[in-house]
N, C-alpha and C positions, 0 to 999 in steps of 0.2 A: 510657254512664251514669257519673256521677261516682263514683269509688271512695271509700270512707271515710265518715266521719261527716257527716251532712247537717245538723247544727246549728251548723256553722261559718260565719263571715261571708262567706267567699269561695266557698262551695259554689255550683256551677253555672257557674263561670268556668273557661275553658280557657286554659292557658298553653303556648305552644310554646317550648321551652327549647333554645336553641343554645349555651348557655354551657358553660364548662369550667374546671377547676382550682378557684378559690375564690370570687372576688368575685361572679360570676354565679350559680354553684350555691348559695351562701349565701343570696342574694336569693330564688331560686326555691324553695329549701327552706322559707323562711318563708311564701311564698305557698301551698305545699302544706300546711304546718302549719295554715294557716287555711282550708283546705277547697278550694283551687283544684285542678283537675286539671292536673298538670304532665307534659307529654310531652317527654322529653329526647331530643334528636336528637344522635346520636354518630357519629363516623366509623367505618367498618367496621374490623374486625380489632383495632384498638387501643382504640377508644372514647375517652372522656375521658382526657386525659393523667394525671390524678390516680389513675386505677386502678393505675398503676405506681409511685405514690409510697408510701413507707413512712411510719409503721410498718405492719406487716401482722398480721392475726389468724393464729392457727395454721392455719386452713383456707386461708390464702393471700390472702384479700381485703384490700384496702387500707383501713386505718382512716381515712386522710385522705379517701378517696372516700366512705366510709359516713357520715362525720360531717356531710356537707352535701348528701346526695342521697336522704334518705329521702322516702317519699311520692310518688315519681315513677315514671312508666313509661319504658321505654327502647326506642328503635328505632335501628338503625344505617342511616344513609343516606349514600351517596356523592353529595354535592350537585353534583358535576361530571357526574353521569350524568343524562341528560334525564328518564328515568322516575322516578328518585328525587327529582329536583328538582320534578317535577310533583306527586309525592305530598306533598312538603313544602308546596307551594303550596296544595294542597287542605286540608291541616291548618290552615294559616294562615287560609284562608277561613272556617273554622269556629271560629276562636279569638277570644278577647278581648284577649290579651296575647302579644306576642313579646318575648323577652329574648335578647340576644346580647352576647358580650364578645370578639369578634374585634378585630383592629386596624382602625381606621377605613378604610373603603373595601372591606373584604373582602366584606361582605354584598352590596354593589353588584356586585362582580366575579362573585359567584355568581348574580346575577340576582334578588337579594332586597333591593334598596335600600330602606332604611326609609321614606323619603319616598314612593317609588313604591308600597310596600305600603299606606301610609296613604291615598294617592290612590285606590287600588283598593278599599280597605276603610275607609271614613271613620270607623267606630267603633273601629277597631283602636288599641291602644296598643303602640308599638314602643320598647322601652328598650334603648339601646346603652350598655354599660359599657366603658370603656377606660382606659388609663393616664393620658392627657393630654386626652381629650375629642376631639370631632369637628372642632374648629376650633383655630386657633392654630399657631405655627411648629413646635411639638413633636408635633403630632397623630399623626404616623406613627412616632414613636420607640417601640421596645419598652420595656416597663416591668414590673418585678416589685416586690413590696412593699418590699424593702430599698432599691431605687432611689428609690421615692417617698418613703420615710422620710428618705432622705438629702437629696433635692432640696427637700422641703417645709419644712425647718427643724426637723422633729421630732427628728432625731438630735442636732442642735446644742444642744437644751435638755434632753436626757435624759442623766443620769449625774451625776457629781460634778465640782465645779470643777477639781479636780486630775487628773481622769481624761479619757479620750477621749470624743468623741461616741459615743452608744450607741443601738443599735436597741431600740425598745420590745419587750418580750418576747412579742409575739404579732404576727400579720400584720395589724396595725391598719389599714394602707392598703387592703388587700383587703376587710377586714370592714366598714370604714366606708363604702366605696363600695357594698357590698352592702346595708347598712342604708339608706343614702340612696336607693338604687335602689328598695328595697321601699317606702319612704315616698313616693317620686315616683310609683310605679305606683298605689299605693292612693289617692293624691291625684288622679291622673289619672282613675281609675275614678269617683271622686266627681264630678269635673268632667263626665265623660261622662254620668253620671246626670242632671245638670242640663241639659246642652246637646245631648246625643246625639252629640257629636264626640269622636273619639280624638285622639291626639297622638303625636309622637315625643318621646323623652326622651334627653338627652345627659348621661351621668353619668361624671365623670372621677375617678380615684383621687386625683390630685394635688389637685383642688378639694376633695374630701371630707376629705382629711387636713389640708389647709391651714386650713380653718375650725375644726378641732378644736384648733388651737394655743392658743387662749384667751389665757392670760396672756402668752405670747410675742407674740401680736398686740397685746395691750394695750400692751406695752412698745414695740413697733416702730411701730404705727400711731398711737397716741395720744401716747406719751411721746417717740417718735423716738430711742429708744436700742436697742441691740442686746441682746436678752435673753441671759442667761448660764445655764449649768447650775448648779443649786442642790442637787443630790442629792435628798433626800426632803423637804426643808422647803418650806413655802409661801412664795411670793414676797412676800406682804404681810400675813401673819398670824403671830403667835407667842404661845405655843408651838403649833406645828402641824408635827409632825415625827415621826420614828421614833427611839425612845430605847432604850438598852441596859439591860435588867434583869439580874438575876444569871445567868439561864440563856439568855435569848433577847431578841429585840427586841419593842417594843410601840409601836404608833402611838397618839399622843395628840394630839387636836385641840381647841384652845380658841378658839372663834371670837369671843369677846367677853370683857370684863373680869370679868363675873360668873362665867363658866366658869373663868377663870384663878384667881379667888379660891377657888372650890370645889376646884380642883385643889390649891392650896396647903394648904387645910384637910385634904383627903383624904390628902395625903402628909406631913402634920404638918410643914409648912415655916414655921410661925409667921406672921409678918407680911410674908413675902416679896412678897406681892401689892401691898403699899404702899411697897416700897422705891423710891427715886427712879429706879433703873434699870428697874424693871418696872411702874410705876404705870399705864401706858397701853400700848396696842398699839404706838404709834409708838416709845415708849421700849423696849419689849421687842424690837421689830425692830432697833433700834439696838444692842441688847446681847444679841442672840439667842444668840451663842456662849457668853456668860457664863451665860445662863439654862439652856442645855442642860447645861453642866457641873453647875450646881446641881441640876437635876432628876435627872441620871444618877447623881450621888453618892448620892442618896436611893433611886432605883429599883434600884440594884445591890445593895441589902441584901436583896431578896426576889426570888422567881421571878416571871416575867411573869404567870402565872395568878393569883397572889395579888393583885397590883396590878390586874389586869384586873377581877377581881370587886369589888375595893374601889372602883375608879373608876367602874365601871358603877353601883354603888349610889349614888354621888354625882351621877349624871346626866351624866357626862363622856363624850363620844364617844371610844371606845378600842377597840383590837383587836390581838391578837397578830399578828405577821408569820408567816403560815402557809405551809406547802407546799401545792401543789395537792392532794396526797393528803389532807391535813388538811382543806382547804376542802371537798372533795367529801363528806366524812363529817359535816359540820356538820348538826345537826338542822334548822336553818333552810333549808339547801339541799335536804335530803331532803323536808321537809314541803311545800316549794313546787315539788316535782317537777322540780328542776333537774338531776337525774340520773335517767334513765329507762332501762328495759330494753326493748330492741327486738330480737327474734329471739335472745334469750339474751345480748345484748351491751349493756353500759352505754354510753349516749350522752348528750350534753347535752340538757337539756329546753328547753321553749319559755318564754322570759322574759316574753312578752306575755300578761297575764292579763285576759281580757275577761269582765266580770261576767255579761253576757247571753248568752254563747256558750260552747261547749266550747273550752277553751284547751289541750287536750292536744296532743301532737305527732301528726303524721301516723302512721298505724299501718302503712302499707305499708313493707316492708323496702326498703332501697336496691336498685335493680334490677341484675340481671346484664346484661351487654351484650346488647342486642337481644332482651331477654326478652319484649317485647310486640309483636314484629314481626308475627307472623301475625294477631293480633287487630286491630292498628292498620291493617294493609294491607287487611283485609276492611272495616273501618269506613270508611276513607277511599278506597276504590277508585274509579276513574274511572266 
């Protein structure tokens, strides 16, 4: 029987989860958050590699593992053992979705080739997440998030012009692949509802991050120029940057002439909005350095909180550059349940809010290794 809340959209679906570390577990956690039963298959003794990754709670559990494995059941299987492999096959026979993030070809070597699984179970959805995908000359190369950030071009456009290429401050390649995999699985489930047919899914970290380059791709694909690092400013809109106030920095974004005029009024800059250098967005872009000097000369007379309140009242998009600790304490974050307590520990909440369903996180604690072995072996016995 499906554990957890029965008013979630994926209730009744069973997912066999062969994933480890981050991209795959992030995907399957979202499936669990929305009601799917997720059975996590882990290697004996060590389990998911991330169980050994820090930081750790005082009790010794991995924060890394806990953050992406709530709502799942765990069973340790040696997939090279014929009996354990047979058990995994019986689980798959009763499942709707299989998710794995081994290197391409590994599942086939284990006797669980995705296409063969689909041939045997035509309604099954088999999602494979990897660094470079199941095809192409790089398909067998190992990959971690930083490698993908480097290869994709993301590092080259992150940072300041005078600085070095910089890693984005989170594992964005892993997380984007997990997000796209979640979208692909739910899309495939909708297709199965219409046609009765399952499918394989080939999700690559490199593909997922490449399409998120956005402005970098606009420059490269449309303008045929190599995009450069710009720091915090926008490549085609000004003022749209982070500015120094008396005590700290403030992000100010004016996406049109009207907002810029409102900004000038709120900062008491007189007719700066109609100066020849700043009268249009194109002119402001051409003189963005001069404009930043003008704005910061004014902003540095007051603390950021004062300006933030004043600019908000004028309808200007604005926000202090906050620490993560400050962000988590925001009333907006708290009201929208983006920090929740699970088993006495604070964890990130579910950002997907579905009006017709329960959008809370999965309530099952992240499993200890092999926690559900006895029950699952009884349920799926030969």
